[in-house]
C-alpha beads as a LAMMPS data file, in Angstrom:
LAMMPS data file: protein, C-alpha beads

472 atoms
471 bonds

1 atom types
1 bond types

-500.0 500.0 xlo xhi
-500.0 500.0 ylo yhi
-500.0 500.0 zlo zhi

Masses

1 110.0

Atoms # bond

1 1 1 0.544 -377.848 245.710
2 1 1 -0.965 -380.956 247.251
3 1 1 1.161 -383.152 249.439
4 1 1 1.518 -386.891 249.026
5 1 1 -1.929 -388.296 249.377
6 1 1 -2.610 -391.146 251.751
7 1 1 -5.796 -393.236 251.743
8 1 1 -8.163 -392.435 254.555
9 1 1 -9.924 -395.228 256.482
10 1 1 -13.146 -394.671 254.557
11 1 1 -11.592 -395.837 251.296
12 1 1 -11.888 -399.600 250.756
13 1 1 -8.563 -400.898 249.492
14 1 1 -10.213 -403.517 247.292
15 1 1 -11.792 -401.821 244.296
16 1 1 -13.907 -404.794 243.272
17 1 1 -14.021 -408.540 243.611
18 1 1 -10.427 -409.794 243.684
19 1 1 -9.202 -411.150 240.391
20 1 1 -8.298 -414.795 240.165
21 1 1 -4.520 -415.329 240.445
22 1 1 -4.396 -416.606 236.878
23 1 1 -6.150 -413.498 235.573
24 1 1 -3.803 -411.204 237.499
25 1 1 -0.800 -413.068 236.120
26 1 1 -2.214 -412.842 232.596
27 1 1 -2.818 -409.096 232.949
28 1 1 0.687 -408.507 234.252
29 1 1 2.245 -410.674 231.551
30 1 1 0.284 -408.930 228.805
31 1 1 1.147 -405.446 230.022
32 1 1 4.774 -406.349 230.644
33 1 1 5.245 -407.898 227.222
34 1 1 3.509 -405.009 225.452
35 1 1 5.678 -402.458 227.256
36 1 1 8.889 -404.415 226.643
37 1 1 8.139 -404.578 222.907
38 1 1 6.935 -401.003 222.522
39 1 1 9.737 -399.368 224.461
40 1 1 12.393 -400.484 221.960
41 1 1 10.453 -399.037 219.035
42 1 1 9.736 -395.884 221.045
43 1 1 13.459 -395.427 221.708
44 1 1 14.169 -395.693 218.003
45 1 1 11.499 -393.066 217.433
46 1 1 13.351 -390.716 219.794
47 1 1 16.928 -391.359 218.650
48 1 1 16.736 -392.207 214.949
49 1 1 15.492 -388.754 213.846
50 1 1 18.541 -387.149 215.475
51 1 1 20.872 -389.587 213.694
52 1 1 19.099 -388.937 210.392
53 1 1 19.400 -385.172 210.686
54 1 1 23.066 -385.521 211.612
55 1 1 23.750 -387.548 208.471
56 1 1 21.809 -385.088 206.315
57 1 1 23.687 -382.142 207.834
58 1 1 27.014 -383.832 207.099
59 1 1 25.852 -384.334 203.524
60 1 1 25.128 -380.615 203.210
61 1 1 28.429 -379.686 204.807
62 1 1 30.707 -382.040 202.864
63 1 1 28.781 -382.513 199.632
64 1 1 29.420 -386.266 199.847
65 1 1 26.394 -388.161 198.457
66 1 1 27.038 -391.103 200.797
67 1 1 25.776 -389.086 203.767
68 1 1 22.633 -388.079 201.938
69 1 1 22.035 -391.669 200.898
70 1 1 22.436 -392.737 204.502
71 1 1 20.037 -390.056 205.753
72 1 1 17.400 -391.002 203.223
73 1 1 17.536 -394.678 204.058
74 1 1 17.307 -393.935 207.761
75 1 1 14.374 -391.623 207.087
76 1 1 12.457 -394.403 205.360
77 1 1 13.162 -396.765 208.255
78 1 1 12.054 -393.987 210.598
79 1 1 8.693 -393.811 208.821
80 1 1 8.155 -397.557 209.145
81 1 1 9.075 -397.603 212.824
82 1 1 6.832 -394.615 213.532
83 1 1 3.851 -396.469 212.052
84 1 1 4.645 -399.618 214.020
85 1 1 5.139 -397.612 217.212
86 1 1 1.770 -395.939 216.705
87 1 1 0.100 -399.360 216.543
88 1 1 1.859 -400.727 219.638
89 1 1 1.227 -397.485 221.522
90 1 1 -2.482 -397.685 220.703
91 1 1 -2.580 -401.246 222.027
92 1 1 -1.013 -400.035 225.270
93 1 1 -3.559 -397.262 225.655
94 1 1 -6.395 -399.797 225.357
95 1 1 -4.669 -402.125 227.804
96 1 1 -4.501 -399.393 230.432
97 1 1 -8.282 -399.193 230.520
98 1 1 -9.121 -402.836 229.866
99 1 1 -6.618 -404.464 232.211
100 1 1 -6.423 -401.891 235.006
101 1 1 -9.854 -400.226 235.400
102 1 1 -9.391 -399.863 239.147
103 1 1 -6.308 -397.731 238.570
104 1 1 -7.660 -395.642 235.699
105 1 1 -11.086 -395.231 237.301
106 1 1 -9.631 -393.769 240.484
107 1 1 -6.574 -391.890 239.248
108 1 1 -7.234 -391.216 235.559
109 1 1 -8.162 -387.596 236.286
110 1 1 -4.850 -387.120 238.103
111 1 1 -2.517 -388.406 235.378
112 1 1 -4.587 -387.417 232.348
113 1 1 -2.513 -384.295 231.607
114 1 1 0.772 -385.954 230.525
115 1 1 -1.137 -388.388 228.312
116 1 1 -3.025 -385.509 226.698
117 1 1 0.201 -383.578 226.086
118 1 1 1.812 -386.704 224.671
119 1 1 -1.052 -386.872 222.186
120 1 1 -0.277 -383.345 220.968
121 1 1 3.420 -384.203 220.655
122 1 1 2.536 -387.356 218.722
123 1 1 0.459 -385.452 216.170
124 1 1 3.157 -382.799 215.724
125 1 1 5.700 -385.541 215.138
126 1 1 3.404 -387.271 212.639
127 1 1 2.744 -384.061 210.686
128 1 1 6.381 -383.092 210.330
129 1 1 7.453 -386.664 209.617
130 1 1 5.048 -386.662 206.674
131 1 1 6.467 -383.342 205.463
132 1 1 10.043 -384.579 205.917
133 1 1 9.471 -387.780 203.954
134 1 1 7.349 -386.218 201.189
135 1 1 9.377 -383.040 200.657
136 1 1 12.800 -384.624 200.264
137 1 1 13.126 -383.537 196.620
138 1 1 10.525 -380.793 196.718
139 1 1 12.273 -378.040 198.694
140 1 1 15.778 -376.757 199.235
141 1 1 18.150 -378.995 201.179
142 1 1 18.458 -376.570 204.090
143 1 1 14.719 -376.100 204.446
144 1 1 14.228 -379.827 204.286
145 1 1 16.755 -380.278 207.068
146 1 1 14.857 -377.775 209.224
147 1 1 11.585 -379.698 208.782
148 1 1 13.205 -382.561 210.653
149 1 1 13.926 -380.529 213.785
150 1 1 10.300 -380.654 215.078
151 1 1 10.397 -384.437 214.700
152 1 1 13.313 -384.630 217.134
153 1 1 11.703 -382.177 219.568
154 1 1 8.256 -383.814 219.447
155 1 1 9.669 -387.328 219.803
156 1 1 11.662 -386.290 222.860
157 1 1 8.621 -384.497 224.288
158 1 1 6.490 -387.626 223.830
159 1 1 8.979 -389.655 225.838
160 1 1 9.096 -386.959 228.515
161 1 1 5.324 -386.815 228.995
162 1 1 4.819 -390.588 229.099
163 1 1 7.634 -391.089 231.606
164 1 1 6.168 -388.305 233.770
165 1 1 3.016 -390.423 234.069
166 1 1 5.080 -393.428 235.095
167 1 1 7.078 -391.306 237.531
168 1 1 3.809 -390.286 239.182
169 1 1 3.111 -393.975 239.879
170 1 1 6.381 -394.006 241.836
171 1 1 5.788 -390.673 243.593
172 1 1 2.038 -389.852 243.579
173 1 1 1.378 -386.150 244.066
174 1 1 -1.167 -383.524 243.094
175 1 1 -4.332 -384.731 244.853
176 1 1 -5.828 -385.641 248.196
177 1 1 -8.163 -388.425 249.229
178 1 1 -11.133 -387.239 251.272
179 1 1 -13.948 -389.527 252.388
180 1 1 -12.857 -392.152 249.908
181 1 1 -12.800 -389.765 246.919
182 1 1 -9.927 -388.210 244.976
183 1 1 -10.294 -384.424 245.277
184 1 1 -8.241 -381.232 244.922
185 1 1 -6.544 -382.513 241.765
186 1 1 -3.571 -380.482 240.571
187 1 1 -2.497 -382.063 237.232
188 1 1 0.684 -380.003 236.943
189 1 1 1.828 -380.963 240.434
190 1 1 1.066 -384.586 239.595
191 1 1 3.056 -384.482 236.370
192 1 1 6.038 -382.643 237.847
193 1 1 6.421 -384.978 240.806
194 1 1 9.836 -385.594 242.473
195 1 1 10.498 -388.705 240.367
196 1 1 9.975 -386.935 237.029
197 1 1 13.408 -385.244 236.666
198 1 1 15.619 -388.328 237.206
199 1 1 13.292 -390.720 235.382
200 1 1 12.729 -388.563 232.297
201 1 1 16.391 -387.661 231.838
202 1 1 17.436 -391.273 232.393
203 1 1 14.871 -392.500 229.850
204 1 1 15.666 -389.950 227.128
205 1 1 19.388 -390.679 227.362
206 1 1 18.608 -394.405 227.272
207 1 1 16.524 -393.882 224.128
208 1 1 19.414 -392.110 222.410
209 1 1 21.803 -394.888 223.386
210 1 1 19.492 -397.660 222.177
211 1 1 18.917 -396.019 218.799
212 1 1 22.573 -395.096 218.373
213 1 1 24.118 -398.422 219.340
214 1 1 21.518 -400.485 217.472
215 1 1 22.230 -398.548 214.278
216 1 1 25.989 -398.780 214.856
217 1 1 25.748 -402.547 215.367
218 1 1 24.229 -403.036 211.936
219 1 1 27.072 -401.206 210.227
220 1 1 29.695 -402.836 212.452
221 1 1 28.652 -406.161 210.946
222 1 1 28.922 -404.665 207.457
223 1 1 32.411 -403.348 208.225
224 1 1 33.448 -406.782 209.476
225 1 1 32.341 -408.146 206.113
226 1 1 34.752 -405.818 204.344
227 1 1 32.433 -402.981 203.312
228 1 1 34.762 -400.109 204.129
229 1 1 33.298 -397.394 201.872
230 1 1 32.260 -394.003 203.240
231 1 1 28.594 -394.987 203.350
232 1 1 29.140 -397.885 205.743
233 1 1 31.818 -396.087 207.728
234 1 1 29.497 -393.134 208.249
235 1 1 26.684 -395.525 209.107
236 1 1 28.857 -396.833 211.922
237 1 1 30.681 -393.761 213.173
238 1 1 27.749 -391.309 213.280
239 1 1 25.518 -393.344 215.605
240 1 1 28.408 -394.866 217.561
241 1 1 29.801 -391.413 218.315
242 1 1 26.398 -390.237 219.537
243 1 1 26.065 -393.289 221.777
244 1 1 29.615 -392.960 223.090
245 1 1 29.079 -389.291 223.975
246 1 1 25.798 -390.022 225.777
247 1 1 27.131 -393.047 227.731
248 1 1 29.140 -391.187 230.423
249 1 1 26.257 -388.775 231.018
250 1 1 23.945 -391.748 231.426
251 1 1 26.235 -393.231 234.083
252 1 1 26.061 -389.960 236.039
253 1 1 22.278 -389.739 235.663
254 1 1 21.958 -393.368 236.730
255 1 1 23.839 -392.541 239.929
256 1 1 21.461 -389.593 240.449
257 1 1 18.464 -391.914 240.002
258 1 1 19.867 -394.402 242.521
259 1 1 20.390 -391.649 245.094
260 1 1 16.834 -390.526 244.471
261 1 1 15.655 -394.016 245.370
262 1 1 17.579 -393.930 248.629
263 1 1 15.550 -390.866 249.665
264 1 1 12.128 -391.533 248.113
265 1 1 11.856 -395.293 247.440
266 1 1 14.297 -396.980 249.820
267 1 1 12.496 -400.330 249.533
268 1 1 13.148 -400.403 245.790
269 1 1 16.818 -399.579 246.330
270 1 1 17.049 -402.252 249.019
271 1 1 15.651 -404.822 246.600
272 1 1 17.912 -403.642 243.777
273 1 1 20.998 -403.947 245.973
274 1 1 19.821 -406.929 248.015
275 1 1 19.951 -405.128 251.364
276 1 1 17.925 -407.005 253.983
277 1 1 18.996 -405.232 257.161
278 1 1 19.160 -401.492 257.804
279 1 1 22.573 -400.290 258.901
280 1 1 25.852 -398.622 258.046
281 1 1 28.951 -400.055 256.375
282 1 1 26.648 -401.816 253.909
283 1 1 28.567 -403.784 251.256
284 1 1 27.878 -403.578 247.536
285 1 1 26.839 -407.059 246.424
286 1 1 27.408 -408.094 242.821
287 1 1 25.207 -410.894 241.463
288 1 1 23.737 -413.354 243.940
289 1 1 20.224 -414.645 244.531
290 1 1 17.819 -413.944 247.365
291 1 1 17.904 -416.198 250.380
292 1 1 15.914 -416.162 253.593
293 1 1 18.188 -413.716 255.396
294 1 1 20.224 -412.135 252.581
295 1 1 21.768 -412.624 249.177
296 1 1 23.609 -415.854 248.511
297 1 1 26.497 -416.531 246.128
298 1 1 27.164 -412.818 245.547
299 1 1 30.480 -410.999 245.458
300 1 1 30.641 -408.346 248.194
301 1 1 32.577 -405.085 248.065
302 1 1 33.015 -403.974 251.705
303 1 1 31.262 -400.654 252.525
304 1 1 30.586 -400.207 248.806
305 1 1 26.899 -399.313 248.918
306 1 1 27.256 -396.931 251.868
307 1 1 30.045 -395.158 249.984
308 1 1 27.970 -394.875 246.816
309 1 1 24.870 -393.589 248.629
310 1 1 26.473 -391.119 251.012
311 1 1 30.198 -390.974 250.171
312 1 1 30.953 -392.400 253.606
313 1 1 31.211 -395.966 254.917
314 1 1 29.124 -394.813 257.876
315 1 1 26.128 -393.909 255.692
316 1 1 23.000 -395.730 256.865
317 1 1 21.161 -397.592 254.102
318 1 1 17.582 -398.675 254.725
319 1 1 16.957 -402.369 254.270
320 1 1 13.933 -404.512 253.555
321 1 1 13.454 -405.086 257.284
322 1 1 11.710 -401.693 257.529
323 1 1 8.626 -402.893 255.624
324 1 1 6.422 -405.982 256.044
325 1 1 7.495 -408.971 253.972
326 1 1 4.169 -408.773 252.090
327 1 1 5.433 -405.467 250.619
328 1 1 8.794 -406.788 249.453
329 1 1 9.461 -406.706 245.718
330 1 1 10.831 -409.918 244.164
331 1 1 14.410 -409.401 245.309
332 1 1 16.241 -411.780 242.978
333 1 1 14.608 -410.425 239.828
334 1 1 15.090 -406.773 240.752
335 1 1 18.668 -407.264 241.953
336 1 1 19.858 -409.239 238.920
337 1 1 18.124 -406.832 236.520
338 1 1 19.830 -403.904 238.241
339 1 1 23.256 -405.558 238.074
340 1 1 22.809 -406.486 234.418
341 1 1 21.747 -402.930 233.558
342 1 1 24.843 -401.501 235.233
343 1 1 27.104 -404.087 233.588
344 1 1 25.722 -403.309 230.132
345 1 1 26.061 -399.567 230.750
346 1 1 29.723 -399.840 231.681
347 1 1 30.350 -402.136 228.699
348 1 1 29.019 -399.424 226.388
349 1 1 31.055 -396.778 228.207
350 1 1 34.189 -398.898 227.777
351 1 1 33.552 -399.210 224.036
352 1 1 33.351 -395.437 223.717
353 1 1 36.602 -395.004 225.629
354 1 1 38.205 -397.685 223.442
355 1 1 37.313 -395.796 220.281
356 1 1 38.532 -392.517 221.786
357 1 1 41.869 -394.112 222.698
358 1 1 42.200 -395.632 219.223
359 1 1 41.492 -392.272 217.593
360 1 1 44.073 -390.527 219.805
361 1 1 46.766 -393.155 219.168
362 1 1 45.954 -393.139 215.459
363 1 1 46.525 -389.405 215.239
364 1 1 49.838 -389.672 217.093
365 1 1 51.069 -392.471 214.834
366 1 1 49.727 -390.974 211.633
367 1 1 47.430 -393.882 210.793
368 1 1 45.058 -393.146 207.926
369 1 1 42.428 -395.752 208.787
370 1 1 41.093 -395.897 212.312
371 1 1 39.711 -399.410 211.848
372 1 1 42.893 -401.121 210.615
373 1 1 44.498 -403.868 212.660
374 1 1 43.452 -406.970 214.548
375 1 1 42.678 -405.107 217.758
376 1 1 40.195 -402.865 215.973
377 1 1 38.590 -405.922 214.419
378 1 1 37.934 -407.141 217.957
379 1 1 36.518 -403.684 218.641
380 1 1 34.104 -404.087 215.722
381 1 1 32.984 -407.471 217.013
382 1 1 32.325 -405.903 220.409
383 1 1 30.512 -403.008 218.717
384 1 1 28.257 -405.477 216.920
385 1 1 27.097 -406.505 220.410
386 1 1 26.591 -402.897 221.529
387 1 1 23.048 -402.659 220.159
388 1 1 21.782 -405.793 221.929
389 1 1 23.606 -404.674 225.093
390 1 1 21.825 -401.305 224.995
391 1 1 18.458 -403.051 224.608
392 1 1 19.269 -405.369 227.518
393 1 1 20.171 -402.355 229.684
394 1 1 16.917 -400.657 228.677
395 1 1 14.728 -403.658 229.471
396 1 1 16.531 -404.295 232.754
397 1 1 16.109 -400.664 233.751
398 1 1 12.361 -400.843 233.210
399 1 1 12.268 -404.147 235.082
400 1 1 13.832 -402.425 238.084
401 1 1 11.423 -399.494 237.778
402 1 1 8.263 -401.594 237.522
403 1 1 9.135 -404.780 239.407
404 1 1 10.846 -402.814 242.152
405 1 1 7.609 -400.938 242.879
406 1 1 5.677 -404.151 243.550
407 1 1 3.258 -404.889 245.085
408 1 1 2.108 -401.307 244.398
409 1 1 0.731 -399.986 241.122
410 1 1 0.589 -396.542 242.789
411 1 1 3.358 -396.442 245.348
412 1 1 1.970 -396.700 248.861
413 1 1 -1.653 -396.188 247.769
414 1 1 -2.960 -398.963 245.516
415 1 1 -1.815 -402.525 245.064
416 1 1 -1.643 -404.165 241.654
417 1 1 -4.172 -406.813 242.628
418 1 1 -6.689 -404.093 243.529
419 1 1 -6.362 -402.375 240.153
420 1 1 -6.769 -405.339 237.807
421 1 1 -9.930 -406.097 235.880
422 1 1 -11.854 -408.758 237.854
423 1 1 -13.441 -410.203 234.704
424 1 1 -12.406 -413.651 233.551
425 1 1 -10.839 -414.378 230.194
426 1 1 -7.766 -412.152 230.420
427 1 1 -5.603 -415.107 229.389
428 1 1 -7.310 -415.072 225.989
429 1 1 -6.265 -411.454 225.550
430 1 1 -2.683 -412.391 226.407
431 1 1 -2.500 -415.002 223.648
432 1 1 -4.135 -412.619 221.181
433 1 1 -1.617 -409.892 221.979
434 1 1 1.277 -412.326 221.623
435 1 1 0.006 -413.303 218.171
436 1 1 -0.400 -409.661 217.114
437 1 1 3.087 -408.706 218.264
438 1 1 4.629 -411.765 216.609
439 1 1 3.014 -410.730 213.327
440 1 1 4.177 -407.119 213.749
441 1 1 7.719 -408.261 214.506
442 1 1 7.922 -410.423 211.390
443 1 1 6.375 -407.711 209.205
444 1 1 8.647 -404.981 210.583
445 1 1 11.824 -407.013 210.103
446 1 1 10.742 -407.978 206.593
447 1 1 10.011 -404.399 205.536
448 1 1 13.230 -403.029 207.046
449 1 1 15.276 -405.715 205.292
450 1 1 13.621 -404.841 201.988
451 1 1 14.384 -401.168 202.523
452 1 1 18.015 -402.000 203.294
453 1 1 18.391 -403.637 199.882
454 1 1 16.885 -400.729 197.963
455 1 1 18.537 -397.475 196.890
456 1 1 16.244 -394.503 197.543
457 1 1 18.449 -391.938 195.742
458 1 1 20.904 -392.192 192.839
459 1 1 23.804 -394.420 193.801
460 1 1 26.894 -392.635 195.068
461 1 1 30.088 -393.206 193.101
462 1 1 31.579 -396.592 193.837
463 1 1 34.244 -396.362 196.493
464 1 1 36.694 -399.093 195.700
465 1 1 39.447 -397.341 197.607
466 1 1 38.622 -395.992 201.042
467 1 1 41.660 -393.712 201.042
468 1 1 40.046 -391.525 198.374
469 1 1 37.320 -390.474 200.799
470 1 1 37.384 -388.653 204.125
471 1 1 37.091 -390.785 207.201
472 1 1 34.193 -389.777 209.442

Bonds

1 1 1 2
2 1 2 3
3 1 3 4
4 1 4 5
5 1 5 6
6 1 6 7
7 1 7 8
8 1 8 9
9 1 9 10
10 1 10 11
11 1 11 12
12 1 12 13
13 1 13 14
14 1 14 15
15 1 15 16
16 1 16 17
17 1 17 18
18 1 18 19
19 1 19 20
20 1 20 21
21 1 21 22
22 1 22 23
23 1 23 24
24 1 24 25
25 1 25 26
26 1 26 27
27 1 27 28
28 1 28 29
29 1 29 30
30 1 30 31
31 1 31 32
32 1 32 33
33 1 33 34
34 1 34 35
35 1 35 36
36 1 36 37
37 1 37 38
38 1 38 39
39 1 39 40
40 1 40 41
41 1 41 42
42 1 42 43
43 1 43 44
44 1 44 45
45 1 45 46
46 1 46 47
47 1 47 48
48 1 48 49
49 1 49 50
50 1 50 51
51 1 51 52
52 1 52 53
53 1 53 54
54 1 54 55
55 1 55 56
56 1 56 57
57 1 57 58
58 1 58 59
59 1 59 60
60 1 60 61
61 1 61 62
62 1 62 63
63 1 63 64
64 1 64 65
65 1 65 66
66 1 66 67
67 1 67 68
68 1 68 69
69 1 69 70
70 1 70 71
71 1 71 72
72 1 72 73
73 1 73 74
74 1 74 75
75 1 75 76
76 1 76 77
77 1 77 78
78 1 78 79
79 1 79 80
80 1 80 81
81 1 81 82
82 1 82 83
83 1 83 84
84 1 84 85
85 1 85 86
86 1 86 87
87 1 87 88
88 1 88 89
89 1 89 90
90 1 90 91
91 1 91 92
92 1 92 93
93 1 93 94
94 1 94 95
95 1 95 96
96 1 96 97
97 1 97 98
98 1 98 99
99 1 99 100
100 1 100 101
101 1 101 102
102 1 102 103
103 1 103 104
104 1 104 105
105 1 105 106
106 1 106 107
107 1 107 108
108 1 108 109
109 1 109 110
110 1 110 111
111 1 111 112
112 1 112 113
113 1 113 114
114 1 114 115
115 1 115 116
116 1 116 117
117 1 117 118
118 1 118 119
119 1 119 120
120 1 120 121
121 1 121 122
122 1 122 123
123 1 123 124
124 1 124 125
125 1 125 126
126 1 126 127
127 1 127 128
128 1 128 129
129 1 129 130
130 1 130 131
131 1 131 132
132 1 132 133
133 1 133 134
134 1 134 135
135 1 135 136
136 1 136 137
137 1 137 138
138 1 138 139
139 1 139 140
140 1 140 141
141 1 141 142
142 1 142 143
143 1 143 144
144 1 144 145
145 1 145 146
146 1 146 147
147 1 147 148
148 1 148 149
149 1 149 150
150 1 150 151
151 1 151 152
152 1 152 153
153 1 153 154
154 1 154 155
155 1 155 156
156 1 156 157
157 1 157 158
158 1 158 159
159 1 159 160
160 1 160 161
161 1 161 162
162 1 162 163
163 1 163 164
164 1 164 165
165 1 165 166
166 1 166 167
167 1 167 168
168 1 168 169
169 1 169 170
170 1 170 171
171 1 171 172
172 1 172 173
173 1 173 174
174 1 174 175
175 1 175 176
176 1 176 177
177 1 177 178
178 1 178 179
179 1 179 180
180 1 180 181
181 1 181 182
182 1 182 183
183 1 183 184
184 1 184 185
185 1 185 186
186 1 186 187
187 1 187 188
188 1 188 189
189 1 189 190
190 1 190 191
191 1 191 192
192 1 192 193
193 1 193 194
194 1 194 195
195 1 195 196
196 1 196 197
197 1 197 198
198 1 198 199
199 1 199 200
200 1 200 201
201 1 201 202
202 1 202 203
203 1 203 204
204 1 204 205
205 1 205 206
206 1 206 207
207 1 207 208
208 1 208 209
209 1 209 210
210 1 210 211
211 1 211 212
212 1 212 213
213 1 213 214
214 1 214 215
215 1 215 216
216 1 216 217
217 1 217 218
218 1 218 219
219 1 219 220
220 1 220 221
221 1 221 222
222 1 222 223
223 1 223 224
224 1 224 225
225 1 225 226
226 1 226 227
227 1 227 228
228 1 228 229
229 1 229 230
230 1 230 231
231 1 231 232
232 1 232 233
233 1 233 234
234 1 234 235
235 1 235 236
236 1 236 237
237 1 237 238
238 1 238 239
239 1 239 240
240 1 240 241
241 1 241 242
242 1 242 243
243 1 243 244
244 1 244 245
245 1 245 246
246 1 246 247
247 1 247 248
248 1 248 249
249 1 249 250
250 1 250 251
251 1 251 252
252 1 252 253
253 1 253 254
254 1 254 255
255 1 255 256
256 1 256 257
257 1 257 258
258 1 258 259
259 1 259 260
260 1 260 261
261 1 261 262
262 1 262 263
263 1 263 264
264 1 264 265
265 1 265 266
266 1 266 267
267 1 267 268
268 1 268 269
269 1 269 270
270 1 270 271
271 1 271 272
272 1 272 273
273 1 273 274
274 1 274 275
275 1 275 276
276 1 276 277
277 1 277 278
278 1 278 279
279 1 279 280
280 1 280 281
281 1 281 282
282 1 282 283
283 1 283 284
284 1 284 285
285 1 285 286
286 1 286 287
287 1 287 288
288 1 288 289
289 1 289 290
290 1 290 291
291 1 291 292
292 1 292 293
293 1 293 294
294 1 294 295
295 1 295 296
296 1 296 297
297 1 297 298
298 1 298 299
299 1 299 300
300 1 300 301
301 1 301 302
302 1 302 303
303 1 303 304
304 1 304 305
305 1 305 306
306 1 306 307
307 1 307 308
308 1 308 309
309 1 309 310
310 1 310 311
311 1 311 312
312 1 312 313
313 1 313 314
314 1 314 315
315 1 315 316
316 1 316 317
317 1 317 318
318 1 318 319
319 1 319 320
320 1 320 321
321 1 321 322
322 1 322 323
323 1 323 324
324 1 324 325
325 1 325 326
326 1 326 327
327 1 327 328
328 1 328 329
329 1 329 330
330 1 330 331
331 1 331 332
332 1 332 333
333 1 333 334
334 1 334 335
335 1 335 336
336 1 336 337
337 1 337 338
338 1 338 339
339 1 339 340
340 1 340 341
341 1 341 342
342 1 342 343
343 1 343 344
344 1 344 345
345 1 345 346
346 1 346 347
347 1 347 348
348 1 348 349
349 1 349 350
350 1 350 351
351 1 351 352
352 1 352 353
353 1 353 354
354 1 354 355
355 1 355 356
356 1 356 357
357 1 357 358
358 1 358 359
359 1 359 360
360 1 360 361
361 1 361 362
362 1 362 363
363 1 363 364
364 1 364 365
365 1 365 366
366 1 366 367
367 1 367 368
368 1 368 369
369 1 369 370
370 1 370 371
371 1 371 372
372 1 372 373
373 1 373 374
374 1 374 375
375 1 375 376
376 1 376 377
377 1 377 378
378 1 378 379
379 1 379 380
380 1 380 381
381 1 381 382
382 1 382 383
383 1 383 384
384 1 384 385
385 1 385 386
386 1 386 387
387 1 387 388
388 1 388 389
389 1 389 390
390 1 390 391
391 1 391 392
392 1 392 393
393 1 393 394
394 1 394 395
395 1 395 396
396 1 396 397
397 1 397 398
398 1 398 399
399 1 399 400
400 1 400 401
401 1 401 402
402 1 402 403
403 1 403 404
404 1 404 405
405 1 405 406
406 1 406 407
407 1 407 408
408 1 408 409
409 1 409 410
410 1 410 411
411 1 411 412
412 1 412 413
413 1 413 414
414 1 414 415
415 1 415 416
416 1 416 417
417 1 417 418
418 1 418 419
419 1 419 420
420 1 420 421
421 1 421 422
422 1 422 423
423 1 423 424
424 1 424 425
425 1 425 426
426 1 426 427
427 1 427 428
428 1 428 429
429 1 429 430
430 1 430 431
431 1 431 432
432 1 432 433
433 1 433 434
434 1 434 435
435 1 435 436
436 1 436 437
437 1 437 438
438 1 438 439
439 1 439 440
440 1 440 441
441 1 441 442
442 1 442 443
443 1 443 444
444 1 444 445
445 1 445 446
446 1 446 447
447 1 447 448
448 1 448 449
449 1 449 450
450 1 450 451
451 1 451 452
452 1 452 453
453 1 453 454
454 1 454 455
455 1 455 456
456 1 456 457
457 1 457 458
458 1 458 459
459 1 459 460
460 1 460 461
461 1 461 462
462 1 462 463
463 1 463 464
464 1 464 465
465 1 465 466
466 1 466 467
467 1 467 468
468 1 468 469
469 1 469 470
470 1 470 471
471 1 471 472
């Protein structure tokens, strides 16, 4: 297995004529916006199939048509989102080559394997999604349920392979640079780099949380409007339970990812936590903005960061002073994004614990309806915010991952400015992409709203009295 490659003196760091600052900014803005838009749809593509199969399985187990109705509606939304995600993913693949030819030209052979495997996973997902949607009334219920399993597996695999490619950008492995050329390429070593385990697990759990809490938010609003039938209750409790179960695991994995940074990308951790000076007894700073010599206006927890990193106040944490200022990430942006991600994650964890406590107290007191009472109405209002909070945490997490690696596109090897297309006119592409994504957003929302008003299967019996139906 090849060790971390370092450029030799024969390799010119500048791939071509430097891009104009405006062109570099346009390329970064276009790629950042495309990724921020696509990642939400991609998360729904990973998590929504699992929610759909869960609802369908409950329908088989209980015989209640409300679950089957729910599963079928989610399946139709899943088909729409898959098509939209395919379009936005294709745009991203073109942007990789058009905006960053210096990166793809030098390292494309190193990171080609995860992209190729993601293509196989995509086609498997597409094939079985077509079978799942078409065969709803054309095969037995159990066989139909089984056709959805490959969709879940392939969607998760797609996320895994793509994130492995991104992890390689944080921990480049699997090649050497000799006389200015990339040689001795080991694609498997590149894909399974040290950053792959924490990043892929963190991303897959985040995808489940985004899909679960977004779906739950929609039905939380419906419940607040008085729609307390089994259909809407199931639409809330199924995804919310999935999100609540995943949340504590995500907190643990997030801690694992932060410890990984302390060992492998200490500059990124220093920016995320606003640590300017290397030392022990480093405080944990909440909020704050970057100043000349440290964070200003933040709330400090004495010894907090040293305790989190090494379980001891004497743990030494590397600061930004260990690297030249020209290699510092934008500290304020990375730090605030990191804090907001953590805040949103603990908000979602607290909601899950709230529901667990309400369920436990309800059983002790013999309450028939878990959602009765003013306090639980406040819970529903908070749950309506859970979906946006999960999206905010997702976007902030990717901001930390990408912005915290700056100025490198390949950590320690290639700067962003050396990878960008030197051609002029990239700003035109930015405006074109913004127009395309605006149109896709409007069309997607319109179609999903139309689907929400339609009934894809015979209407379940009207449920005027919730007490006649089992509570999920």
